[in-house]
C-alpha positions in Angstrom: 89.2 9.4 -229.8 90.3 9.4 -226.2 86.8 10.3 -225.0 85.4 7.2 -226.7 87.8 5.0 -224.9 86.8 6.6 -221.6 83.2 6.0 -222.3 83.8 2.4 -223.1 85.7 1.9 -219.8 82.9 3.6 -217.8 80.3 1.3 -219.4 82.4 -1.7 -218.8 82.9 -0.7 -215.1 79.2 -0.2 -214.6 78.4 -3.5 -216.2 80.8 -5.3 -213.8 79.2 -3.6 -210.8 75.7 -4.4 -212.0 76.7 -8.0 -212.6 78.3 -8.4 -209.2 75.3 -6.8 -207.4 72.9 -9.0 -209.4 74.9 -12.1 -208.5 74.8 -11.1 -204.8 71.0 -10.5 -204.9 70.5 -13.9 -206.6 72.7 -15.7 -204.0 70.9 -14.1 -201.1 67.5 -14.9 -202.7 68.3 -18.5 -203.3 69.4 -19.0 -199.7 66.1 -17.6 -198.4 63.3 -19.7 -199.8 61.0 -19.9 -196.8 57.5 -18.5 -197.0 56.9 -15.1 -195.4 53.9 -12.8 -194.9 54.1 -9.5 -196.7 51.8 -6.5 -195.9 51.7 -4.0 -198.8 49.1 -1.2 -198.9 46.7 -3.0 -196.6 47.0 -6.3 -198.6 48.3 -9.3 -196.8 50.3 -11.8 -199.0 52.1 -15.0 -198.3 55.0 -15.6 -200.7 58.4 -17.3 -200.8 61.1 -14.8 -199.6 63.0 -15.4 -202.8 60.1 -13.9 -204.7 59.9 -10.9 -202.4 63.6 -10.3 -202.6 63.7 -10.5 -206.4 60.6 -8.3 -206.8 62.1 -5.7 -204.5 65.4 -5.8 -206.4 63.5 -5.4 -209.7 61.6 -2.4 -208.5 64.8 -0.9 -207.2 66.4 -1.5 -210.6 63.6 0.1 -212.5 63.5 3.2 -210.2 67.3 3.5 -210.4 67.1 3.4 -214.2 64.1 5.6 -214.8 64.7 8.3 -212.1 67.9 9.7 -213.8 66.1 9.7 -217.2 63.2 11.7 -215.8 65.6 14.1 -214.0 67.7 14.6 -217.2 64.5 15.2 -219.3 63.3 17.7 -216.7 66.7 19.5 -216.6 66.9 19.6 -220.4 63.4 21.0 -220.7 64.3 23.8 -218.3 67.6 24.5 -220.1 65.7 24.9 -223.4 63.3 27.4 -221.9 60.1 25.4 -221.8 58.9 27.5 -218.9 56.9 29.9 -221.0 55.0 32.6 -219.1 51.7 32.4 -221.1 
């Protein structure tokens, strides 16, 4: 029972941090609406800085969410002995 309470507190804490960081990104993005030139993989784009900031934050969020899942999956696979020597 105590473990369930700890898990709920941890999720709540992470939610608060994610909410505060999201609000900060949104505030910074809204204050930077001028158009900028962006060079990505030999492609030149002109876009509002707010879009560039939000896209970068979104990509960072996706990587931050997916990377631990992939790592956990890889670790669990090795623990189960998926490395057959055939």
